[in-house]
N, C-alpha and C positions, 0 to 999 in steps of 0.2 A: 568338793574336795577330791583331789587326785590321789590315786593309789599306785604305788610302784612296787612290783614284785621284788622281794629281797631274800626269799628262801623257802624251804619246805620243812615240815615236821618229819623227823626220821624216827623218833621214839617218844613215848609218853609213859611216865612213871605215875601210875594211878594213886599209889599210897602217898606220894609227895605233891601231886598236882604240878609236876615239872615236865615241860616239853623240851626235847632236844631239837634244835633248829639248825639245819645246815644252811649257812648264809651264802647267797650269791651276790651280796652287796653289803656295805657297812651298816651296822645298826648301833646307835648310841643310846645310853641310858636316858630315859625321858622321852624318847621318840614314841609317837602313837602308832600302834600296829593293829592290823586286822588279820585275823586267822580265819580262813574260809575253806570249807570242804563240803562234801556231800551232806553231812549233817552238822557241820560246825559253822558258827558265825559269831565270832567274838571280837570286840574291839577293846583294847586296853593299852596302858602305857608300858613300855619296855623298862622294867626295873628288875632288880635282883638277878642279874645275868652272871653266869659263871662259865669259865673255860678251864677244863681240867681241874674242877673243884676249887678254883680260885676266883673270887669276885673280880669282875672287870667292868669298866665304864663304857667299853666299846668292843663290839665284835666285828672282826674284819672278814672280807670276802674269803670264802674257802674254809672258815672256821665253823666248828659246831659249838653252839652255845646252849647251855641249860638255862631255862627261864621258868620262873613260877608263873602259872597261868590260872585265871579265875574259874575256868571250867574245863571239862574234858575235851581234849583234842585228839586227833587220830593221825597215824602215820600217813603221809602223802598230802595232808592239808597244806595249802599254800599260805605263805605269810607275806603280807604287804605292809609297806610303810605308808601311813596316811599323811599326805602333804597338804598344807593349807593353801 
């Protein structure tokens, strides 16, 4: 499986388990992502995305999206889209 870099984590809300991801490429709901950092290694589907507190089906290049994540992530962690 190939991985394409699509963004970086810029913030993590511990009480909500929500990561803010600044996108360098498009991300659609249902895409499989891999969040990787020094102590982070998570794969999950991109769902429950928001831009400015409004649900969206797609995040575009240059946007910051909020996304529920299944484990703690850290600022600076890289986000990749997993392509079959």
